[in-house]
N, C-alpha and C positions, 0 to 999 in steps of 0.2 A: 300974667299967665304964660306969655311967650317966654319970659325970662326963666320961669320955673321949669318950663318944658326943656329949654336949652341946658339948664342946670342939671336936670335929671338925666338928660342925654349925655352930658359931660361925665357925670358920676358913673353912668352905666359903661361908658367907654373906658373910663379910668379903671373901674373894677374889672372890666373885661381884659384890659391890657395887663393889669397886675396878675389876674388869674392865669392868663396865657404865659406870662413870665414865670410864674410859680410852676406851672405845668412844664414849661421848657426847662426849668432848673431841676425839678424833682422827679418828673415822670417821663419826659420825652427822651428816648434814647438818642445819643449823639450819632450822627452819620459816620460810619466807618467803612473804609474801602475793603477791609478784610475782617473776618470774624474775630481774629486775634492780631494784635499789633503791639509793638514796643517802641518806646521813645525814651530819650535820655534827658534828664534835667541836670544841667551843670550847676555847680555851686555858685550862688550869687546870680543866677540867671535873671535877666530882665523879662518884663511881660512880652516884649517883642521876641526875645529869644525863646521863651517858653512856647509861645504861639507857633513860631516857625518850626520848632522841634516836633510839636504835635502834628502840624499840617504835613510835614515831610514824611511822617510815619503813616499817613493815610487817615488821620483823625480830622474830620471836617468841623473845626471849631473856629470861631472868629475872635479876634482880639477884644472887641467890645464886650462880647459875652463873658469872657474871662475877667475883664476889667470890672464890669458891673457886679458880677457874682463875688469876686474877691473883695471889692469895696464894701458890699453889704455884709459879707461874712466877717470882715475885719481881721483875717488871718493870713494875708498875702505873704507876710514875712516868715510865716511858719512853714512854708513849702520847703521840703527837704530834697537835696540832690540825690540822684540815683537813676537806675534804669527801671522803668515802669512798664508793666504789661496789662493791657486792657482786653477784656473779653466782651463781645457783644451779647446782649445789650448793656450799655453803660450810660448813665445819666450824667449831666454836668455836676450834680451834687456828689455822686459817687466818685467821679473823677477827682474833684477837689478834696474830698475826704481822704482819698488814697494818697494824694500828694502831701497833705498836711500830716497824716499819720506816718508818712515815710514807708508806706507799704510797697517797697521796691522789690524787684526781682533780685535774688542772690544766687550766684553760682557757688559751687563748693568743690573742694579738693581734699581728699583723704590722704594724709601722710602716715605711713604704716611704720610701727616699731620694727627696727632691724634693717630697714632699707639702707643701702649705701647712698652716698651723695650722687653717684652716677644714676642710680635708679630714680632718685628724687628729681634730678634735672630732666631725665627722660619723660617722667610723668607730667611735669609742669610744661615741658616743650610740646606735649601732645594735647594739652587742654585747650579746647576750642573757644572757651570764653575768656581767655587771657590774651593780652598783648604781649608778644614775646620779645621784650626789650633786652633780655639777657642772652638771646640766641647767639650773638656774635662775640660775647664776652668770654674771656678765659675764666677759670675758677678764681684766680687772684683778682681779676678786674671785678668780678661779681661781688666778692667779699668787700672790696673797696667801695663799690657803689652802695652797698647796704650799711656801711659804717662799721663793719666787723674789724676787730683788731687782730684776729688770728690770720695766719698765712695759709693754713690748710683747711679746707671746708668740711672734711669728714666729721660727722657727729654733731655739728653745730646747730642743727635745725630740729625743732621739737615735733615729734609725731603727734598729730591732732587733725581735726577737721577744720579747714579754713574756709570761711564764707566771704564773698566779695561781689561787687557789682560787675556784671559782664562788661568786658572791655577794660578792666583794670590791668595795670602793668604787672607782669609776673615778678618784677623786682619787689613789689609791695608784699607779695606772698612770701618771698624769701625773707624780707625784712621782718615780717610778723613772726615767722617761724624761728628766726634767729633770736629775736628779742625775747620770745617766750621761753626758749631754751636757756638763755642767760638768766632770766628771772627765776625759773624753776631750779636751776643749778645753784644759784646764789642762796635761795631760800633753804634748800636741802643742806648746803654746806654749813650754814649757820646752826643747823640742828644736828650736825654730825656727832657721832659718838667720840669718846675720848680715845686718844692713842692710836688713831688710824695711821698707817704708814703711807699717807698720801700728803704731798706737799702743797697741793693747790686744787681748786675746783676743777681745773682742766685734767689733772691726773685722775680725779674721781670720775670725770666724764669718760676718759679712756677706759677705765675699769668697768664702768657701767655698760659701755658698749659691748664688752666681752661677756658680761653677765647676761645681757639681752640676747646674745647669740647662743649662749650655752644652754639656756632653759627658757621655756615659755610657761612653765608651771609655777603658779603664784606661790604655792606653799614651799617650793624648793628654792625660790629666788634668793632669800636672805641667807640660806645655807650655802649656796653656790658662791655668793659674795664672800661669805666667811672663809671658805676654802682658799680663795685667792688672796684675801687679806692675810690669812695665817701664813701662806707661802711667802708673801712679800715681807712679812715680819722677820722670817728666818733666812731670807735670801735664797729660797728654793725656786727653781724654774717654774713658771706658771703652766707650761706644757698645755696650751690651749689650741685645739684644732682650728677653731674659727680664725684666730689671729694668723696662723700659718697659711690657711687657705686664702685669706685676704692678701697676704704678701705674695702669693703665687700669681694673683691677678688672672689674666686670661689663660694662663697655663693650666689652671685647675679644670679638670674634665669631669668632676663629680666623684672621683675616686682618689682618696688621700693615701699615698703609698709611703713605705718606710723611707725610701730615698727622699721623698718630699720633706719628711720630718728632719732629715739630716742636712738638707740644703739650706744654707744660711741666707736669710733676708732680714731686714730690720724688724719684720713682724713675726719672725719665727721664734716663738717663745719656748721651743725645744732646744734652741741653740743659743739664745740670748736671755740673760737674766733681766728681771724687772719688767716694767710695762712697755708695750710697743710705743713708737713715737707719737702716734695719733689714735683717735678712736677708729673702730673698724665698721661702724654703722651708726644708725640713729637710735640711741637708747630712749625708752619711754620713762615716764615718771616713776613707775614701780621699780625699774632696774636702778635708777639713780638713788632712790630712797633705800634700796637694799644695800647698796655700797656704803651709804652714809650710816646706816644702822644695821650692820651684819648680825647674823645670829651668833649667840654666845656659845659656840661649839669649838672643839679642838680639831675638827676634821681637816685632813690635808689632801684627801682624795674623794672623788665621786665617780660613779659609773652609771650609765643609763640602765634601767631595769627592763626596758622594752615596752613599757606602758605609758611612757611620758614622764615618769618620775625617776628619781635618782637614788642610789644607795651611797651613803656617806661613810667613810672609814677614817680612823685616826692614824693608822700606820699602814705600811706597805703590805705586810702579811695579810691583814684583814682585807685590804683592797684587792690583792691577788685572788683571794677566795671569792670576793664579790664578782670580779671579772670572770672567773671560772663558772660561777653560777649563772650570771645574767648575760654574759657575752658569749662564752664558750659552751654554755648549757651543760656544764658538768655538775655532778652532785658532790659536794665537799665530803 
């Protein structure tokens, strides 16, 4: 009888212990010093490292708790690296589920079509969630660090939204944007139309940057590309205001004057034939595709109508009439 009593007592204690453990795992909130906290899980982190990172952030969890829970779950190797954010209340089960799913915090950076490389560097330098490893690097050194073959950075980075773990190196964002531009450009080049007066994907990138600056209207983009392609075919000056403005640099005060069009620079397409030496900004996918597949039109001119669209003309006489109508507001 005494043995039975002891056995029942042992079973009761065991059930109670298991029940408390289950409660502590599934229902009891973990003690947190603040209602919201973050910690970083490094790639290949050990149990000791994981525990230390959590405790340093203010999460009061013990190594044995993690060890037992992970052992019973059997997914300790599935924990993913990243920066994690916890909101109180959080249970041990919810914590480990988050780590295994890789539900990490991601910061983001929007790179906009048409930005210059200077604007891109300024935006990245001001991002609070990045490590600014490129801050002391020249443009040439930055390109070397990300594995770029080019010597001039303009136009080499793809406009998109980039997501990354807080505390990532800014060089990784540059590297991702560079690689995505290379992939996009290579894919579009393979599908390019026949007979384009472009000798390389880089020349296509240069022209795409001009198209990007010349129009933001989707239905006009392939036509604008066609105008420049048609001009290149016959050796006609491109006469693009955005390239000329780019060549002026800080001298440009927002007003493009006649003397500016006559002042020669490597980017002044009013004084120099062919493409400028480099892109003048970051072209998006649509501008790149427009250059590779321009509209099948004979137009050599276009002028803004004032509503965001453009009027296209095949000859100078028709263009002058369009200028008079839309720019000078004269009735033909």
